[in-house]
C-alpha positions as CSV (number, residue, x, y, z in Angstrom):
1,M,31.2,-48.1,13.0
2,K,29.7,-44.9,14.5
3,K,27.7,-43.3,12.2
4,H,26.1,-40.1,11.9
5,I,22.3,-39.5,11.4
6,F,21.1,-35.9,9.1
7,I,18.1,-35.0,7.7
8,T,17.0,-33.4,5.1
9,L,13.7,-31.0,5.6
10,A,12.0,-30.9,2.5
11,V,10.0,-27.6,3.1
12,A,7.7,-27.8,-0.2
13,S,6.6,-31.0,1.7
14,G,5.7,-29.5,5.0
15,V,3.9,-26.2,3.8
16,L,0.5,-26.4,2.4
17,L,-0.2,-23.1,0.1
18,S,-4.3,-22.7,-0.8
19,V,-4.2,-19.9,-3.0
20,T,-7.0,-18.6,-4.9
21,A,-6.2,-15.2,-7.2
22,F,-8.6,-13.2,-7.7
23,P,-9.4,-10.9,-10.7
24,Q,-10.4,-6.8,-10.1
25,D,-12.5,-4.6,-11.8
26,V,-12.8,-1.3,-12.0
27,A,-15.8,1.2,-13.8
28,I,-15.9,4.9,-14.2
29,D,-19.8,5.9,-15.7
30,Y,-20.2,9.4,-16.1
31,T,-23.6,9.2,-17.3
32,K,-24.2,8.9,-13.6
33,W,-21.5,11.5,-12.6
34,S,-23.4,15.0,-11.5
35,P,-20.7,17.1,-10.3
36,S,-22.0,20.4,-8.9
37,S,-21.3,23.6,-11.0
38,P,-19.0,21.5,-13.7
39,P,-16.0,23.9,-15.0
40,C,-15.8,24.1,-18.8
41,N,-12.6,22.0,-18.3
42,I,-14.4,19.5,-16.2
43,F,-10.6,18.3,-15.2
44,G,-9.1,20.9,-15.5
45,E,-8.4,21.0,-11.4
46,A,-7.8,17.6,-9.6
47,I,-10.6,15.9,-9.1
48,N,-12.0,12.4,-7.5
49,V,-14.5,10.7,-10.4
50,P,-16.8,8.3,-8.7
51,A,-16.1,4.6,-9.5
52,T,-16.8,1.1,-8.4
53,A,-14.2,-1.4,-7.4
54,D,-15.2,-4.9,-7.6
55,G,-18.7,-3.7,-7.2
56,A,-17.9,-1.3,-4.1
57,S,-18.0,2.4,-4.2
58,S,-14.8,4.1,-5.0
59,T,-13.4,7.3,-6.6
60,I,-10.9,7.3,-9.6
61,L,-8.7,11.0,-9.8
62,H,-8.9,12.6,-13.0
63,L,-6.9,15.5,-14.6
64,T,-6.8,17.5,-17.7
65,T,-3.3,17.2,-19.5
66,I,-3.9,18.7,-22.9
67,G,-7.3,21.3,-24.2
68,Q,-10.5,20.9,-22.6
69,P,-12.1,17.7,-21.9
70,Q,-15.8,18.4,-21.1
71,L,-18.6,16.8,-19.6
72,N,-21.8,17.1,-21.8
73,T,-24.5,16.9,-19.3
74,S,-27.5,16.0,-22.1
75,P,-26.3,13.4,-22.6
76,K,-24.2,12.8,-20.3
77,E,-20.8,12.0,-21.5
78,I,-17.0,13.5,-21.7
79,R,-16.0,15.0,-25.2
80,L,-12.6,14.9,-26.3
81,A,-12.1,17.4,-29.2
82,C,-9.5,17.2,-32.1
83,Q,-8.6,18.7,-35.5
84,Y,-6.2,18.7,-38.2
85,V,-4.5,21.6,-39.1
86,N,-1.8,21.0,-41.1
87,A,0.8,18.2,-42.1
88,S,2.8,19.7,-38.7
89,S,0.2,20.8,-36.0
90,S,-3.1,18.6,-35.0
91,L,-4.9,19.2,-31.7
92,G,-5.9,17.0,-29.7
93,T,-7.5,16.5,-26.3
94,K,-6.1,14.5,-23.5
95,Y,-6.3,13.4,-19.8
96,R,-5.4,11.0,-17.1
97,I,-6.5,9.0,-14.5
98,E,-4.8,7.6,-11.5
99,Y,-4.6,4.0,-11.5
100,S,-2.1,1.9,-10.2
101,F,-0.5,-0.9,-13.4
102,K,1.2,-3.9,-11.4
103,A,3.9,-5.0,-13.2
104,G,3.1,-8.6,-14.1
105,Y,-0.4,-8.6,-13.7
106,R,-2.3,-8.1,-17.1
107,Y,-5.2,-6.0,-18.1
108,Y,-8.0,-5.7,-20.0
109,I,-9.8,-2.3,-21.0
110,T,-12.7,-0.9,-22.6
111,V,-14.1,2.3,-23.1
112,N,-17.9,2.9,-24.3
113,A,-17.2,5.1,-26.9
114,A,-18.3,7.0,-30.3
115,Q,-16.9,9.4,-32.5
116,L,-19.7,12.9,-32.5
117,N,-19.6,13.2,-36.8
118,S,-20.7,10.7,-38.7
119,T,-20.2,12.5,-42.2
120,T,-17.9,10.5,-44.6
121,G,-14.6,12.1,-45.7
122,T,-12.8,14.2,-43.3
123,A,-14.5,13.7,-40.5
124,E,-14.2,10.6,-40.0
125,G,-10.5,8.7,-38.8
126,V,-10.8,10.3,-35.6
127,S,-8.2,8.3,-33.4
128,L,-8.9,7.3,-29.3
129,R,-5.3,6.5,-27.6
130,L,-4.5,5.1,-24.6
131,D,-1.3,5.2,-23.0
132,M,-0.4,3.6,-19.0
133,T,2.4,6.2,-17.9
134,N,4.3,7.2,-14.9
135,N,3.3,11.0,-16.0
136,G,2.1,12.9,-13.1
137,S,1.9,16.3,-15.0
138,G,-0.8,18.0,-16.0
139,G,-3.5,20.6,-14.2
140,T,-4.3,23.2,-17.5
141,T,-7.6,24.4,-16.8
142,A,-7.9,26.7,-20.2
143,C,-11.0,26.2,-21.9
144,G,-9.7,27.3,-25.5
145,G,-10.6,24.1,-26.8
146,A,-8.3,21.2,-28.3
147,Q,-4.9,22.0,-28.1
148,S,-1.5,21.0,-29.9
149,I,-1.2,16.9,-29.4
150,S,1.1,14.1,-31.1
151,P,-0.3,12.8,-33.6
152,N,1.2,9.4,-32.7
153,L,-1.1,6.6,-33.4
154,S,1.4,3.5,-32.6
155,G,1.4,1.6,-29.4
156,N,0.8,-1.8,-28.2
157,P,-2.6,-1.9,-28.3
158,S,-2.9,-0.1,-31.4
159,P,-5.5,3.3,-31.1
160,F,-9.1,2.5,-32.1
161,T,-9.9,4.6,-35.3
162,F,-13.7,5.6,-35.6
163,T,-15.7,4.9,-39.0
164,N,-19.3,5.8,-37.8
165,A,-21.3,7.5,-34.8
166,A,-22.3,4.2,-32.8
167,F,-21.3,4.0,-29.4
168,D,-19.9,0.5,-28.8
169,D,-17.1,-1.3,-26.4
170,R,-13.3,0.1,-27.8
171,V,-11.3,-2.3,-26.4
172,F,-7.5,-2.3,-25.4
173,P,-6.1,-5.8,-24.5
174,Y,-3.0,-5.7,-22.3
175,S,-2.5,-9.3,-23.0
176,S,0.9,-10.0,-22.0
177,P,1.6,-9.3,-18.3
178,L,3.4,-6.0,-18.0
179,S,7.0,-5.7,-17.8
180,S,6.6,-2.3,-15.4
181,S,4.6,-0.6,-12.9
182,Y,2.3,2.7,-14.0
183,S,0.8,4.8,-12.0
184,T,-1.4,6.5,-14.8
185,L,-3.7,5.7,-17.6
186,E,-3.6,8.8,-20.6
187,I,-7.2,8.6,-22.7
188,S,-6.0,10.6,-25.8
189,A,-8.5,12.4,-28.7
190,I,-6.4,12.5,-32.0
191,P,-7.3,13.8,-35.1
192,A,-7.7,12.0,-38.3
193,Q,-4.3,13.0,-40.6
194,V,-6.6,14.4,-43.2
195,S,-7.2,18.3,-44.4
196,G,-10.2,19.9,-42.7
197,S,-10.3,17.1,-40.4
198,D,-12.3,18.4,-37.7
199,N,-14.0,15.9,-34.4
200,T,-14.9,14.9,-31.1
201,I,-15.0,11.7,-29.1
202,R,-17.6,10.7,-26.8
203,I,-17.1,8.5,-23.9
204,K,-19.6,7.1,-21.5
205,N,-17.5,4.6,-19.2
206,I,-14.1,3.0,-19.3
207,T,-13.7,-0.5,-17.2
208,I,-10.7,-2.1,-16.4
209,E,-10.7,-5.5,-16.0
210,E,-7.5,-6.6,-13.9
211,T,-6.1,-10.6,-13.9
212,P,-3.2,-11.6,-11.2
213,P,0.0,-13.0,-12.7
214,D,0.3,-16.8,-12.1
215,I,0.7,-17.5,-8.3
216,S,4.7,-17.7,-7.8
217,F,6.5,-18.1,-4.6
218,T,10.1,-19.0,-3.4
219,L,11.1,-20.7,-0.8
220,A,14.6,-20.5,1.2
221,P,16.6,-22.4,1.8
222,A,14.9,-24.9,-0.7
223,T,16.5,-28.0,1.3
224,L,17.8,-28.4,4.9
225,N,20.4,-30.9,6.1
226,I,20.1,-31.2,10.0
227,T,22.2,-33.5,12.4
228,C,19.9,-36.1,14.1
229,G,18.5,-35.2,17.6
230,S,19.1,-31.2,16.8
231,S,16.8,-29.0,18.7
232,T,17.7,-25.8,16.5
233,P,14.8,-24.2,15.2
234,Q,15.1,-23.7,11.6
235,T,13.3,-20.6,9.5
236,F,12.1,-20.9,6.3
237,T,11.3,-17.8,4.1
238,V,8.2,-18.2,1.9
239,T,7.6,-15.1,-0.4
240,N,5.2,-14.6,-2.7
241,V,7.0,-13.0,-5.3
242,H,3.8,-10.9,-7.0
243,S,2.3,-10.0,-4.1
244,T,-0.5,-12.1,-5.7
245,P,-3.6,-10.8,-3.5
246,G,-6.5,-13.7,-2.0
247,L,-4.0,-15.9,-0.5
248,G,-3.7,-18.6,2.3
249,L,-1.4,-20.8,4.0
250,R,-1.7,-23.5,6.3
251,H,1.3,-25.5,8.0
252,I,0.4,-29.3,8.3
253,T,3.1,-30.7,10.4
254,G,1.3,-29.9,13.3
255,A,4.9,-29.6,14.9
256,S,5.3,-26.0,14.7
257,A,3.2,-22.3,16.9
258,P,0.7,-20.9,15.1
259,L,2.3,-19.2,11.7
260,P,1.2,-15.5,10.7
261,T,-0.7,-15.2,7.0
262,A,-0.6,-11.4,6.5
263,G,1.4,-10.0,4.2
264,S,3.9,-11.8,1.1
265,T,6.5,-12.9,3.2
266,T,5.6,-15.6,6.0
267,E,8.4,-17.2,8.7
268,I,8.4,-20.6,9.2
269,R,9.6,-22.8,12.0
270,H,10.1,-26.5,11.4
271,R,10.9,-28.9,14.6
272,Q,9.3,-32.3,12.9
273,L,11.3,-34.8,11.0
274,F,10.7,-35.3,6.9
275,R,13.0,-38.2,6.1
276,H,16.2,-39.1,7.5
277,R,19.4,-41.0,5.5
278,P,22.3,-42.6,6.9
279,I,25.9,-41.5,6.1
280,P,28.7,-43.4,6.5
């Protein structure tokens, strides 16, 4: 009886993915920033602040959203004032920086900061809060100090509450992969909810460490039956699910034309047979 020979083409056997995902580190050092004629509200108008990205020179856009962030000249640092007025009124300061936070990635943000006062009682308890957002608003140029701000201290990670005036690295670990992408990071100074609380947060630098997600690819189709002798090229698509950077693709069947490696999607044309099985 005549038999037909079919080919089962296993894509995973024909493609070797050589992958390495590299984290990205971005650092903003306000102690080394010397803008010409800095205004009283240093981020009142959008301004690019020098930064480094993986050791290379870059800039990060800054913009005031609440109050009056100030660039203190000696010592060089950013200052964010805040004050408790009453149970229904808190004043604070907030600015934002533009950064592309990616869904599926993890982040470890460090702010080297201190509070200005170290007296006991009402001066203690000022909090530094970070929020990833997609908020494009802002741009107040007012120089009247702190303005109305929500005293909400919820969040993940939680805000950092100061207890002394010493500078130290304040860590904000986003240890779980982000469920959404964000375009901005808001930095807020929130007063202690105690009568007489009046303090200022001092910031020297901010570091953002980015960790790519676990490398993930989809193959379409994963398998394909081909009649023996068929010369029709078959196209398989390999998709880099998270657009993870630092990846290389090497074709090891030796049976097709050179393959493109740029981008998150690569088309692979196979003509080599991997295994066959007789069908009665």
